[in-house]
Biotite code that builds the C-alpha atoms (Angstrom):
import biotite.structure as struc

atoms = struc.array([
    struc.Atom([197.119, 83.441, 120.306], chain_id="A", res_id=1, res_name="MET", atom_name="CA", element="C"),
    struc.Atom([196.750, 80.421, 122.577], chain_id="A", res_id=2, res_name="GLY", atom_name="CA", element="C"),
    struc.Atom([199.320, 78.961, 124.900], chain_id="A", res_id=3, res_name="PHE", atom_name="CA", element="C"),
    struc.Atom([201.986, 76.708, 123.434], chain_id="A", res_id=4, res_name="ALA", atom_name="CA", element="C"),
    struc.Atom([203.165, 73.606, 125.208], chain_id="A", res_id=5, res_name="SER", atom_name="CA", element="C"),
    struc.Atom([206.481, 73.983, 127.001], chain_id="A", res_id=6, res_name="LEU", atom_name="CA", element="C"),
    struc.Atom([207.539, 70.515, 125.876], chain_id="A", res_id=7, res_name="TYR", atom_name="CA", element="C"),
    struc.Atom([207.305, 68.872, 122.457], chain_id="A", res_id=8, res_name="PRO", atom_name="CA", element="C"),
    struc.Atom([204.860, 66.027, 122.001], chain_id="A", res_id=9, res_name="SER", atom_name="CA", element="C"),
    struc.Atom([206.412, 62.786, 120.733], chain_id="A", res_id=10, res_name="TYR", atom_name="CA", element="C"),
    struc.Atom([203.969, 60.677, 118.734], chain_id="A", res_id=11, res_name="VAL", atom_name="CA", element="C"),
    struc.Atom([204.492, 57.379, 116.954], chain_id="A", res_id=12, res_name="TYR", atom_name="CA", element="C"),
    struc.Atom([202.783, 56.969, 113.589], chain_id="A", res_id=13, res_name="VAL", atom_name="CA", element="C"),
    struc.Atom([202.783, 54.289, 110.916], chain_id="A", res_id=14, res_name="ARG", atom_name="CA", element="C"),
    struc.Atom([204.749, 56.441, 108.422], chain_id="A", res_id=15, res_name="ASN", atom_name="CA", element="C"),
    struc.Atom([206.677, 59.480, 109.706], chain_id="A", res_id=16, res_name="ALA", atom_name="CA", element="C"),
    struc.Atom([207.548, 60.729, 106.204], chain_id="A", res_id=17, res_name="ASP", atom_name="CA", element="C"),
    struc.Atom([203.939, 60.760, 105.018], chain_id="A", res_id=18, res_name="GLU", atom_name="CA", element="C"),
    struc.Atom([202.662, 62.275, 108.268], chain_id="A", res_id=19, res_name="THR", atom_name="CA", element="C"),
    struc.Atom([205.325, 65.007, 108.024], chain_id="A", res_id=20, res_name="TYR", atom_name="CA", element="C"),
    struc.Atom([204.264, 65.813, 104.426], chain_id="A", res_id=21, res_name="ARG", atom_name="CA", element="C"),
    struc.Atom([200.601, 65.944, 105.445], chain_id="A", res_id=22, res_name="ARG", atom_name="CA", element="C"),
    struc.Atom([201.356, 68.202, 108.429], chain_id="A", res_id=23, res_name="ALA", atom_name="CA", element="C"),
    struc.Atom([203.286, 70.644, 106.206], chain_id="A", res_id=24, res_name="ILE", atom_name="CA", element="C"),
    struc.Atom([200.467, 70.603, 103.618], chain_id="A", res_id=25, res_name="ALA", atom_name="CA", element="C"),
    struc.Atom([197.997, 71.409, 106.415], chain_id="A", res_id=26, res_name="ALA", atom_name="CA", element="C"),
    struc.Atom([199.997, 74.481, 107.449], chain_id="A", res_id=27, res_name="GLY", atom_name="CA", element="C"),
    struc.Atom([202.484, 73.240, 110.047], chain_id="A", res_id=28, res_name="ALA", atom_name="CA", element="C"),
    struc.Atom([205.936, 74.796, 109.974], chain_id="A", res_id=29, res_name="GLY", atom_name="CA", element="C"),
    struc.Atom([208.885, 72.496, 109.332], chain_id="A", res_id=30, res_name="PRO", atom_name="CA", element="C"),
    struc.Atom([211.507, 72.273, 112.067], chain_id="A", res_id=31, res_name="ILE", atom_name="CA", element="C"),
    struc.Atom([213.331, 69.067, 111.139], chain_id="A", res_id=32, res_name="GLU", atom_name="CA", element="C"),
    struc.Atom([212.877, 66.931, 108.020], chain_id="A", res_id=33, res_name="ALA", atom_name="CA", element="C"),
    struc.Atom([212.444, 63.176, 108.514], chain_id="A", res_id=34, res_name="PRO", atom_name="CA", element="C"),
    struc.Atom([215.728, 61.470, 109.374], chain_id="A", res_id=35, res_name="ALA", atom_name="CA", element="C"),
    struc.Atom([216.910, 58.209, 110.904], chain_id="A", res_id=36, res_name="ASP", atom_name="CA", element="C"),
    struc.Atom([218.052, 58.428, 114.528], chain_id="A", res_id=37, res_name="THR", atom_name="CA", element="C"),
    struc.Atom([220.700, 56.298, 116.273], chain_id="A", res_id=38, res_name="PRO", atom_name="CA", element="C"),
    struc.Atom([218.028, 54.791, 118.555], chain_id="A", res_id=39, res_name="TYR", atom_name="CA", element="C"),
    struc.Atom([215.957, 53.262, 115.733], chain_id="A", res_id=40, res_name="GLY", atom_name="CA", element="C"),
    struc.Atom([213.286, 55.893, 115.077], chain_id="A", res_id=41, res_name="ASP", atom_name="CA", element="C"),
    struc.Atom([212.697, 57.784, 111.863], chain_id="A", res_id=42, res_name="ARG", atom_name="CA", element="C"),
    struc.Atom([211.737, 61.205, 113.231], chain_id="A", res_id=43, res_name="ARG", atom_name="CA", element="C"),
    struc.Atom([210.625, 64.622, 112.019], chain_id="A", res_id=44, res_name="ALA", atom_name="CA", element="C"),
    struc.Atom([209.550, 67.792, 113.825], chain_id="A", res_id=45, res_name="MET", atom_name="CA", element="C"),
    struc.Atom([206.901, 70.412, 113.006], chain_id="A", res_id=46, res_name="VAL", atom_name="CA", element="C"),
    struc.Atom([205.335, 73.416, 114.733], chain_id="A", res_id=47, res_name="ARG", atom_name="CA", element="C"),
    struc.Atom([201.571, 73.863, 114.533], chain_id="A", res_id=48, res_name="ASP", atom_name="CA", element="C"),
    struc.Atom([199.697, 77.169, 114.248], chain_id="A", res_id=49, res_name="SER", atom_name="CA", element="C"),
    struc.Atom([199.456, 77.414, 118.062], chain_id="A", res_id=50, res_name="TRP", atom_name="CA", element="C"),
    struc.Atom([203.272, 77.118, 118.359], chain_id="A", res_id=51, res_name="ALA", atom_name="CA", element="C"),
    struc.Atom([203.176, 73.559, 119.719], chain_id="A", res_id=52, res_name="ASN", atom_name="CA", element="C"),
    struc.Atom([206.089, 71.386, 118.602], chain_id="A", res_id=53, res_name="VAL", atom_name="CA", element="C"),
    struc.Atom([205.345, 67.854, 117.442], chain_id="A", res_id=54, res_name="TRP", atom_name="CA", element="C"),
    struc.Atom([207.965, 65.140, 117.052], chain_id="A", res_id=55, res_name="GLN", atom_name="CA", element="C"),
    struc.Atom([206.614, 62.589, 114.597], chain_id="A", res_id=56, res_name="ILE", atom_name="CA", element="C"),
    struc.Atom([208.284, 59.172, 114.668], chain_id="A", res_id=57, res_name="ALA", atom_name="CA", element="C"),
    struc.Atom([208.137, 55.658, 113.277], chain_id="A", res_id=58, res_name="THR", atom_name="CA", element="C"),
    struc.Atom([210.135, 52.933, 115.006], chain_id="A", res_id=59, res_name="TYR", atom_name="CA", element="C"),
    struc.Atom([212.311, 51.222, 112.406], chain_id="A", res_id=60, res_name="ARG", atom_name="CA", element="C"),
    struc.Atom([214.284, 48.906, 114.662], chain_id="A", res_id=61, res_name="GLY", atom_name="CA", element="C"),
    struc.Atom([217.912, 48.681, 115.650], chain_id="A", res_id=62, res_name="ASP", atom_name="CA", element="C"),
])
C-alpha cells in the first residue's frame, strides 16, 4: 500500500453531489454525504483506495 496524505485535500468542483456519486461509483469509500455548511459550501468527503481523504465542495454562497 502507498502512503496516504496526512491532511485531507479540499477541492472545489462544479457539482459536489454529482462528483461524490461518481467517486463512490469509482470505488471511493464514503466518509460524509453531501451537506450544506454554515460557511456557504456544499461539501462531501470520500477516501480513495490509497487512503487519501478528499473533501469535495461547491460554493453555494452565503
